[in-house]
Backbone and ligand atoms as CSV (ligand in chain L), in Angstrom:
chain,resi,resn,atom,element,x,y,z
A,1,MET,N,N,82.999,102.665,57.068
A,1,MET,CA,C,82.740,104.074,57.403
A,1,MET,C,C,82.963,104.328,58.898
A,2,ASP,N,N,83.583,105.435,59.195
A,2,ASP,CA,C,83.836,105.804,60.584
A,2,ASP,C,C,82.592,106.442,61.199
A,3,LYS,N,N,82.030,105.795,62.205
A,3,LYS,CA,C,80.812,106.281,62.848
A,3,LYS,C,C,80.981,107.701,63.407
A,4,HIS,N,N,82.177,108.017,63.834
A,4,HIS,CA,C,82.395,109.296,64.492
A,4,HIS,C,C,82.320,110.493,63.550
A,5,ILE,N,N,82.361,110.248,62.272
A,5,ILE,CA,C,82.267,111.393,61.371
A,5,ILE,C,C,80.917,111.427,60.655
A,6,GLU,N,N,79.926,110.739,61.210
A,6,GLU,CA,C,78.597,110.769,60.603
A,6,GLU,C,C,77.836,112.008,61.063
A,7,LEU,N,N,78.201,113.138,60.488
A,7,LEU,CA,C,77.613,114.411,60.892
A,7,LEU,C,C,76.353,114.709,60.096
A,8,CYS,N,N,75.486,115.545,60.680
A,8,CYS,CA,C,74.261,115.945,59.986
A,8,CYS,C,C,74.622,116.595,58.646
A,9,PRO,N,N,73.952,116.170,57.560
A,9,PRO,CA,C,74.289,116.696,56.240
A,9,PRO,C,C,73.989,118.194,56.092
A,10,VAL,N,N,73.146,118.742,56.953
A,10,VAL,CA,C,72.786,120.158,56.832
A,10,VAL,C,C,73.542,121.026,57.843
A,11,CYS,N,N,73.417,120.718,59.132
A,11,CYS,CA,C,74.040,121.593,60.143
A,11,CYS,C,C,75.431,121.129,60.563
A,12,LYS,N,N,75.831,119.938,60.152
A,12,LYS,CA,C,77.167,119.385,60.439
A,12,LYS,C,C,77.417,119.079,61.919
A,13,ASN,N,N,76.324,119.017,62.703
A,13,ASN,CA,C,76.494,118.607,64.100
A,13,ASN,C,C,76.635,117.093,64.176
A,14,GLN,N,N,77.254,116.624,65.235
A,14,GLN,CA,C,77.360,115.187,65.464
A,14,GLN,C,C,75.989,114.649,65.878
A,15,GLY,N,N,75.458,113.685,65.127
A,15,GLY,CA,C,74.172,113.097,65.483
A,15,GLY,C,C,74.354,111.910,66.412
A,16,GLU,N,N,73.201,111.320,66.795
A,16,GLU,CA,C,73.261,110.114,67.625
A,16,GLU,C,C,72.657,108.971,66.849
A,17,SER,N,N,73.190,107.789,67.072
A,17,SER,CA,C,72.713,106.687,66.263
A,17,SER,C,C,71.349,106.183,66.724
A,18,VAL,N,N,70.517,105.815,65.771
A,18,VAL,CA,C,69.138,105.402,66.009
A,18,VAL,C,C,68.901,104.097,65.257
A,19,SER,N,N,68.089,103.246,65.843
A,19,SER,CA,C,67.799,101.972,65.205
A,19,SER,C,C,66.886,102.142,63.990
A,20,LYS,N,N,67.070,101.299,62.994
A,20,LYS,CA,C,66.241,101.357,61.794
A,20,LYS,C,C,64.760,101.106,62.122
A,21,ILE,N,N,64.498,100.290,63.126
A,21,ILE,CA,C,63.116,99.996,63.552
A,21,ILE,C,C,62.401,101.299,63.913
A,22,THR,N,N,63.104,102.167,64.631
A,22,THR,CA,C,62.540,103.454,65.040
A,22,THR,C,C,62.243,104.315,63.811
A,23,VAL,N,N,63.200,104.396,62.905
A,23,VAL,CA,C,63.044,105.219,61.698
A,23,VAL,C,C,61.870,104.716,60.862
A,24,GLU,N,N,61.809,103.416,60.658
A,24,GLU,CA,C,60.721,102.823,59.868
A,24,GLU,C,C,59.366,103.134,60.468
A,25,HIS,N,N,59.304,103.105,61.794
A,25,HIS,CA,C,58.026,103.317,62.461
A,25,HIS,C,C,57.567,104.779,62.391
A,26,LEU,N,N,58.514,105.721,62.365
A,26,LEU,CA,C,58.135,107.129,62.503
A,26,LEU,C,C,58.152,107.965,61.223
A,27,VAL,N,N,58.782,107.480,60.184
A,27,VAL,CA,C,58.755,108.217,58.919
A,27,VAL,C,C,57.354,108.090,58.320
A,28,SER,N,N,56.825,109.194,57.793
A,28,SER,CA,C,55.448,109.181,57.299
A,28,SER,C,C,55.297,108.225,56.106
A,29,ALA,N,N,54.068,107.784,55.886
A,29,ALA,CA,C,53.781,106.731,54.906
A,29,ALA,C,C,54.332,107.054,53.522
A,30,GLU,N,N,54.183,108.316,53.093
A,30,GLU,CA,C,54.620,108.641,51.733
A,30,GLU,C,C,56.137,108.644,51.543
A,31,HIS,N,N,56.891,108.547,52.643
A,31,HIS,CA,C,58.352,108.511,52.519
A,31,HIS,C,C,58.950,107.163,52.911
A,32,GLN,N,N,58.073,106.212,53.244
A,32,GLN,CA,C,58.539,104.885,53.669
A,32,GLN,C,C,59.503,104.239,52.675
A,33,ASN,N,N,59.241,104.423,51.377
A,33,ASN,CA,C,60.085,103.756,50.375
A,33,ASN,C,C,61.516,104.314,50.333
A,34,GLN,N,N,61.743,105.427,51.042
A,34,GLN,CA,C,63.096,105.981,51.090
A,34,GLN,C,C,63.879,105.458,52.298
A,35,VAL,N,N,63.200,104.703,53.157
A,35,VAL,CA,C,63.908,104.142,54.321
A,35,VAL,C,C,64.703,102.921,53.846
A,36,ILE,N,N,65.903,103.196,53.364
A,36,ILE,CA,C,66.773,102.117,52.903
A,36,ILE,C,C,68.064,102.176,53.701
A,37,GLY,N,N,68.830,101.127,53.693
A,37,GLY,CA,C,70.075,101.107,54.445
A,37,GLY,C,C,69.817,100.754,55.896
A,38,GLU,N,N,70.864,100.473,56.632
A,38,GLU,CA,C,70.718,99.949,57.991
A,38,GLU,C,C,71.114,100.933,59.079
A,39,SER,N,N,72.010,101.856,58.758
A,39,SER,CA,C,72.584,102.682,59.812
A,39,SER,C,C,72.020,104.103,59.774
A,40,TYR,N,N,71.300,104.489,60.818
A,40,TYR,CA,C,70.687,105.817,60.870
A,40,TYR,C,C,71.188,106.642,62.033
A,41,GLN,N,N,71.206,107.975,61.816
A,41,GLN,CA,C,71.553,108.920,62.877
A,41,GLN,C,C,70.378,109.881,63.025
A,42,ILE,N,N,70.253,110.497,64.206
A,42,ILE,CA,C,69.263,111.549,64.404
A,42,ILE,C,C,70.021,112.833,64.722
A,43,CYS,N,N,69.600,113.945,64.102
A,43,CYS,CA,C,70.242,115.229,64.379
A,43,CYS,C,C,69.622,115.814,65.643
A,44,THR,N,N,70.438,116.102,66.650
A,44,THR,CA,C,69.924,116.573,67.939
A,44,THR,C,C,69.985,118.105,68.059
A,45,ASN,N,N,70.321,118.770,66.978
A,45,ASN,CA,C,70.374,120.233,66.976
A,45,ASN,C,C,68.944,120.788,66.919
A,46,GLU,N,N,68.522,121.547,67.942
A,46,GLU,CA,C,67.125,122.006,68.004
A,46,GLU,C,C,66.753,122.951,66.854
A,47,ASP,N,N,67.730,123.621,66.284
A,47,ASP,CA,C,67.463,124.582,65.215
A,47,ASP,C,C,67.460,123.957,63.824
A,48,CYS,N,N,67.861,122.704,63.720
A,48,CYS,CA,C,68.002,122.066,62.410
A,48,CYS,C,C,66.734,121.273,62.075
A,49,ASP,N,N,66.273,121.377,60.821
A,49,ASP,CA,C,65.043,120.698,60.406
A,49,ASP,C,C,65.261,119.241,59.990
A,50,VAL,N,N,66.509,118.811,59.968
A,50,VAL,CA,C,66.793,117.410,59.652
A,50,VAL,C,C,66.501,116.558,60.885
A,51,VAL,N,N,65.815,115.424,60.678
A,51,VAL,CA,C,65.632,114.497,61.795
A,51,VAL,C,C,66.559,113.298,61.596
A,52,TYR,N,N,66.202,112.382,60.696
A,52,TYR,CA,C,67.029,111.198,60.481
A,52,TYR,C,C,67.856,111.338,59.212
A,53,TYR,N,N,69.034,110.761,59.226
A,53,TYR,CA,C,69.845,110.730,58.006
A,53,TYR,C,C,70.719,109.497,57.977
A,54,ASN,N,N,71.116,109.154,56.778
A,54,ASN,CA,C,71.912,107.969,56.548
A,54,ASN,C,C,72.862,108.307,55.414
A,55,HIS,N,N,74.136,108.497,55.745
A,55,HIS,CA,C,75.112,108.912,54.743
A,55,HIS,C,C,75.391,107.833,53.712
A,56,ALA,N,N,75.439,106.592,54.162
A,56,ALA,CA,C,75.803,105.494,53.264
A,56,ALA,C,C,74.861,105.444,52.063
A,57,ASN,N,N,73.569,105.758,52.292
A,57,ASN,CA,C,72.585,105.703,51.212
A,57,ASN,C,C,72.121,107.086,50.768
A,58,ASP,N,N,72.761,108.119,51.340
A,58,ASP,CA,C,72.453,109.493,50.965
A,58,ASP,C,C,70.960,109.826,51.115
A,59,VAL,N,N,70.365,109.457,52.248
A,59,VAL,CA,C,68.970,109.831,52.493
A,59,VAL,C,C,68.873,110.656,53.768
A,60,LYS,N,N,67.886,111.561,53.775
A,60,LYS,CA,C,67.597,112.295,54.997
A,60,LYS,C,C,66.099,112.570,55.078
A,61,PHE,N,N,65.603,112.654,56.317
A,61,PHE,CA,C,64.183,112.919,56.540
A,61,PHE,C,C,64.059,114.183,57.378
A,62,MET,N,N,63.219,115.102,56.888
A,62,MET,CA,C,63.041,116.373,57.571
A,62,MET,C,C,61.896,116.275,58.582
A,63,LYS,N,N,61.771,117.296,59.439
A,63,LYS,CA,C,60.724,117.330,60.472
A,63,LYS,C,C,59.333,117.021,59.917
A,64,ASP,N,N,58.994,117.603,58.757
A,64,ASP,CA,C,57.636,117.414,58.229
A,64,ASP,C,C,57.445,116.062,57.529
A,65,GLU,N,N,58.467,115.237,57.547
A,65,GLU,CA,C,58.341,113.896,56.973
A,65,GLU,C,C,58.246,112.824,58.065
A,66,ILE,N,N,58.136,113.298,59.304
A,66,ILE,CA,C,58.054,112.401,60.457
A,66,ILE,C,C,56.650,112.513,61.044
A,67,LYS,N,N,56.103,111.389,61.496
A,67,LYS,CA,C,54.710,111.359,61.981
A,67,LYS,C,C,54.466,112.164,63.267
A,68,VAL,N,N,55.473,112.324,64.079
A,68,VAL,CA,C,55.285,113.007,65.370
A,68,VAL,C,C,56.237,114.199,65.490
A,69,PRO,N,N,55.860,115.211,66.299
A,69,PRO,CA,C,56.812,116.301,66.540
A,69,PRO,C,C,57.989,115.788,67.374
A,70,ILE,N,N,59.172,116.267,67.090
A,70,ILE,CA,C,60.372,115.831,67.810
A,70,ILE,C,C,60.567,116.761,69.004
A,71,TRP,N,N,60.472,116.221,70.215
A,71,TRP,CA,C,60.362,117.085,71.393
A,71,TRP,C,C,61.497,118.072,71.574
A,72,PHE,N,N,62.695,117.738,71.138
A,72,PHE,CA,C,63.820,118.650,71.380
A,72,PHE,C,C,64.066,119.619,70.228
A,73,LYS,N,N,63.225,119.523,69.166
A,73,LYS,CA,C,63.368,120.471,68.061
A,73,LYS,C,C,62.532,121.721,68.368
A,74,LYS,N,N,62.973,122.835,67.828
A,74,LYS,CA,C,62.280,124.096,68.028
A,74,LYS,C,C,60.824,124.000,67.568
A,75,ASN,N,N,59.897,124.609,68.317
A,75,ASN,CA,C,58.472,124.675,67.970
A,75,ASN,C,C,57.763,123.326,67.901
A,76,ALA,N,N,58.269,122.314,68.576
A,76,ALA,CA,C,57.568,121.031,68.608
A,76,ALA,C,C,56.207,121.250,69.264
A,77,ASP,N,N,55.149,120.798,68.603
A,77,ASP,CA,C,53.805,121.020,69.129
A,77,ASP,C,C,52.891,119.864,68.753
A,78,PRO,N,N,52.369,119.088,69.707
A,78,PRO,CA,C,52.687,119.213,71.129
A,78,PRO,C,C,54.070,118.649,71.431
A,79,LYS,N,N,54.555,118.996,72.603
A,79,LYS,CA,C,55.854,118.538,73.037
A,79,LYS,C,C,55.633,117.311,73.920
A,80,TYR,N,N,55.807,116.135,73.362
A,80,TYR,CA,C,55.563,114.917,74.139
A,80,TYR,C,C,56.708,114.610,75.095
A,81,ALA,N,N,56.328,114.193,76.302
A,81,ALA,CA,C,57.319,113.688,77.248
A,81,ALA,C,C,57.340,112.168,77.130
A,82,CYS,N,N,56.148,111.582,76.915
A,82,CYS,CA,C,56.047,110.133,76.733
A,82,CYS,C,C,55.304,109.885,75.428
A,83,TYR,N,N,56.011,109.343,74.454
A,83,TYR,CA,C,55.422,109.113,73.134
A,83,TYR,C,C,54.498,107.906,73.128
A,84,CYS,N,N,54.795,106.916,73.942
A,84,CYS,CA,C,53.997,105.680,73.926
A,84,CYS,C,C,52.570,105.943,74.378
A,85,SER,N,N,52.405,106.762,75.412
A,85,SER,CA,C,51.077,107.035,75.949
A,85,SER,C,C,50.604,108.437,75.602
A,86,LYS,N,N,51.336,109.120,74.719
A,86,LYS,CA,C,50.974,110.461,74.264
A,86,LYS,C,C,50.695,111.424,75.428
A,87,VAL,N,N,51.632,111.493,76.338
A,87,VAL,CA,C,51.545,112.434,77.451
A,87,VAL,C,C,52.526,113.565,77.161
A,88,THR,N,N,52.032,114.807,77.280
A,88,THR,CA,C,52.873,115.948,76.922
A,88,THR,C,C,53.669,116.471,78.117
A,89,GLU,N,N,54.684,117.252,77.789
A,89,GLU,CA,C,55.486,117.880,78.840
A,89,GLU,C,C,54.590,118.758,79.713
A,90,LYS,N,N,53.621,119.425,79.084
A,90,LYS,CA,C,52.708,120.301,79.799
A,90,LYS,C,C,51.908,119.509,80.849
A,91,GLN,N,N,51.436,118.312,80.464
A,91,GLN,CA,C,50.677,117.479,81.412
A,91,GLN,C,C,51.543,117.054,82.601
A,92,VAL,N,N,52.813,116.771,82.330
A,92,VAL,CA,C,53.718,116.369,83.418
A,92,VAL,C,C,53.921,117.555,84.365
A,93,ILE,N,N,54.146,118.745,83.792
A,93,ILE,CA,C,54.364,119.933,84.615
A,93,ILE,C,C,53.111,120.224,85.465
A,94,GLU,N,N,51.923,120.044,84.865
A,94,GLU,CA,C,50.682,120.244,85.615
A,94,GLU,C,C,50.528,119.234,86.746
A,95,ALA,N,N,50.953,118.007,86.488
A,95,ALA,CA,C,50.879,116.980,87.536
A,95,ALA,C,C,51.748,117.375,88.729
A,96,VAL,N,N,52.872,118.020,88.432
A,96,VAL,CA,C,53.784,118.467,89.491
A,96,VAL,C,C,53.182,119.656,90.240
A,97,ILE,N,N,52.693,120.647,89.481
A,97,ILE,CA,C,52.204,121.880,90.085
A,97,ILE,C,C,50.836,121.692,90.759
A,98,ASN,N,N,49.912,121.032,90.059
A,98,ASN,CA,C,48.540,120.924,90.586
A,98,ASN,C,C,48.305,119.710,91.484
A,99,HIS,N,N,49.093,118.662,91.298
A,99,HIS,CA,C,48.852,117.450,92.075
A,99,HIS,C,C,50.013,117.070,92.985
A,100,GLY,N,N,51.051,117.892,92.984
A,100,GLY,CA,C,52.165,117.658,93.904
A,100,GLY,C,C,53.039,116.458,93.587
A,101,ALA,N,N,52.992,115.978,92.356
A,101,ALA,CA,C,53.850,114.848,92.001
A,101,ALA,C,C,55.314,115.274,92.025
A,102,LYS,N,N,56.166,114.382,92.493
A,102,LYS,CA,C,57.590,114.716,92.568
A,102,LYS,C,C,58.458,113.688,91.863
A,103,THR,N,N,57.932,112.504,91.650
A,103,THR,CA,C,58.733,111.444,91.044
A,103,THR,C,C,58.089,110.976,89.735
A,104,VAL,N,N,58.875,110.281,88.946
A,104,VAL,CA,C,58.364,109.747,87.678
A,104,VAL,C,C,57.194,108.792,87.965
A,105,LYS,N,N,57.320,108.013,89.014
A,105,LYS,CA,C,56.266,107.059,89.369
A,105,LYS,C,C,54.947,107.779,89.686
A,106,GLU,N,N,55.036,108.861,90.455
A,106,GLU,CA,C,53.833,109.635,90.792
A,106,GLU,C,C,53.230,110.292,89.548
A,107,VAL,N,N,54.098,110.825,88.692
A,107,VAL,CA,C,53.622,111.449,87.451
A,107,VAL,C,C,52.933,110.408,86.578
A,108,ASN,N,N,53.510,109.236,86.473
A,108,ASN,CA,C,52.925,108.178,85.652
A,108,ASN,C,C,51.549,107.775,86.161
A,109,ALA,N,N,51.404,107.727,87.487
A,109,ALA,CA,C,50.125,107.352,88.071
A,109,ALA,C,C,49.052,108.390,87.736
A,110,ILE,N,N,49.416,109.668,87.715
A,110,ILE,CA,C,48.454,110.741,87.455
A,110,ILE,C,C,48.161,110.888,85.959
A,111,THR,N,N,49.200,110.829,85.130
A,111,THR,CA,C,49.027,111.125,83.701
A,111,THR,C,C,48.819,109.890,82.830
A,112,GLY,N,N,49.162,108.713,83.350
A,112,GLY,CA,C,49.074,107.499,82.534
A,112,GLY,C,C,50.281,107.329,81.630
A,113,ALA,N,N,51.335,108.114,81.881
A,113,ALA,CA,C,52.556,107.994,81.067
A,113,ALA,C,C,53.202,106.635,81.296
A,114,MET,N,N,53.921,106.164,80.321
A,114,MET,CA,C,54.684,104.914,80.364
A,114,MET,C,C,53.829,103.675,80.592
A,115,LYS,N,N,52.550,103.785,80.274
A,115,LYS,CA,C,51.655,102.659,80.491
A,115,LYS,C,C,51.863,101.570,79.447
A,116,ASN,N,N,51.882,101.987,78.199
A,116,ASN,CA,C,52.070,101.017,77.117
A,116,ASN,C,C,53.420,101.252,76.471
A,117,SER,N,N,54.477,100.939,77.194
A,117,SER,CA,C,55.799,101.280,76.706
A,117,SER,C,C,56.222,100.452,75.499
A,118,ASP,N,N,56.495,101.149,74.420
A,118,ASP,CA,C,57.121,100.536,73.260
A,118,ASP,C,C,58.022,101.607,72.669
A,119,CYS,N,N,58.989,102.018,73.498
A,119,CYS,CA,C,59.795,103.194,73.194
A,119,CYS,C,C,60.637,103.018,71.942
A,120,LYS,N,N,61.051,101.810,71.682
A,120,LYS,CA,C,61.903,101.559,70.524
A,120,LYS,C,C,61.200,101.991,69.236
A,121,LYS,N,N,59.874,101.863,69.222
A,121,LYS,CA,C,59.117,102.250,68.034
A,121,LYS,C,C,58.549,103.655,68.126
A,122,ASN,N,N,58.160,104.077,69.312
A,122,ASN,CA,C,57.414,105.333,69.427
A,122,ASN,C,C,58.253,106.557,69.744
A,123,ASN,N,N,59.308,106.371,70.521
A,123,ASN,CA,C,60.147,107.524,70.851
A,123,ASN,C,C,61.101,107.790,69.677
A,124,PRO,N,N,61.159,109.053,69.222
A,124,PRO,CA,C,62.000,109.360,68.054
A,124,PRO,C,C,63.465,108.968,68.203
A,125,MET,N,N,63.971,108.859,69.417
A,125,MET,CA,C,65.347,108.422,69.579
A,125,MET,C,C,65.430,106.939,69.927
A,126,GLY,N,N,64.265,106.305,70.065
A,126,GLY,CA,C,64.242,104.884,70.371
A,126,GLY,C,C,64.658,104.563,71.792
A,127,VAL,N,N,64.589,105.579,72.658
A,127,VAL,CA,C,64.985,105.370,74.049
A,127,VAL,C,C,63.773,105.496,74.966
A,128,CYS,N,N,63.874,105.002,76.175
A,128,CYS,CA,C,62.790,105.085,77.143
A,128,CYS,C,C,62.543,106.539,77.525
A,129,CYS,N,N,61.267,106.897,77.688
A,129,CYS,CA,C,60.927,108.290,77.959
A,129,CYS,C,C,61.155,108.698,79.421
A,130,HIS,N,N,61.582,107.765,80.248
A,130,HIS,CA,C,61.837,108.032,81.662
A,130,HIS,C,C,62.632,109.333,81.871
A,131,LYS,N,N,63.702,109.489,81.119
A,131,LYS,CA,C,64.588,110.640,81.280
A,131,LYS,C,C,63.897,111.949,80.885
A,132,ILE,N,N,63.069,111.886,79.838
A,132,ILE,CA,C,62.370,113.092,79.374
A,132,ILE,C,C,61.337,113.505,80.416
A,133,ILE,N,N,60.653,112.507,81.008
A,133,ILE,CA,C,59.662,112.799,82.044
A,133,ILE,C,C,60.356,113.439,83.248
A,134,GLN,N,N,61.513,112.897,83.611
A,134,GLN,CA,C,62.264,113.466,84.738
A,134,GLN,C,C,62.625,114.929,84.461
A,135,GLU,N,N,63.027,115.233,83.248
A,135,GLU,CA,C,63.379,116.610,82.900
A,135,GLU,C,C,62.161,117.530,83.004
A,136,ALA,N,N,60.981,117.015,82.607
A,136,ALA,CA,C,59.757,117.807,82.697
A,136,ALA,C,C,59.383,118.032,84.168
A,137,ILE,N,N,59.598,117.012,85.011
A,137,ILE,CA,C,59.328,117.161,86.446
A,137,ILE,C,C,60.226,118.265,87.023
A,138,ASP,N,N,61.490,118.236,86.639
A,138,ASP,CA,C,62.426,119.258,87.116
A,138,ASP,C,C,61.964,120.665,86.723
A,139,LYS,N,N,61.438,120.785,85.499
A,139,LYS,CA,C,60.910,122.075,85.056
A,139,LYS,C,C,59.732,122.503,85.923
A,140,GLY,N,N,58.832,121.535,86.196
A,140,GLY,CA,C,57.656,121.811,87.026
A,140,GLY,C,C,58.051,122.234,88.427
A,141,LEU,N,N,59.013,121.522,89.004
A,141,LEU,CA,C,59.462,121.841,90.365
A,141,LEU,C,C,60.108,123.226,90.410
A,142,ALA,N,N,60.790,123.592,89.333
A,142,ALA,CA,C,61.440,124.907,89.272
A,142,ALA,C,C,60.391,126.026,89.224
A,143,ILE,N,N,59.264,125.764,88.538
A,143,ILE,CA,C,58.184,126.755,88.447
A,143,ILE,C,C,57.495,126.901,89.787
A,144,LYS,N,N,57.267,125.747,90.420
A,144,LYS,CA,C,56.595,125.695,91.709
A,144,LYS,C,C,57.410,126.455,92.731
L,1,ZN,ZN,ZN,71.184,118.926,61.665
């Protein structure tokens, strides 16, 4: 199968590949038995309710079948910046506005973000939350 044509089954956007470890960890208990196959994609379209999908095995998992809100999907609540330590984007922005934090390191010291990093399992894309925290800092600095 050509990886480049693994489009979201609903919105047809190009997804990004995600490790099976991440999918297994985040799909809710009642849907665990549907986590079959090895190759998973995540739909990055904020308007689409599909999260993970696997064309080879014809499975897909929707937003309400995942244990955590997906930060880049519409109406994510709460919107986590760091999934490992459950720190929200709002907390990061407050650290910037109320405590003058400017760097990821300063934000982490104030909020406790990235303390128990296990991003491969906790972050829906299986990536380190460093980049998401930086984006939240940028938002905070823009408000300030
Ligand atoms: Zn989609």
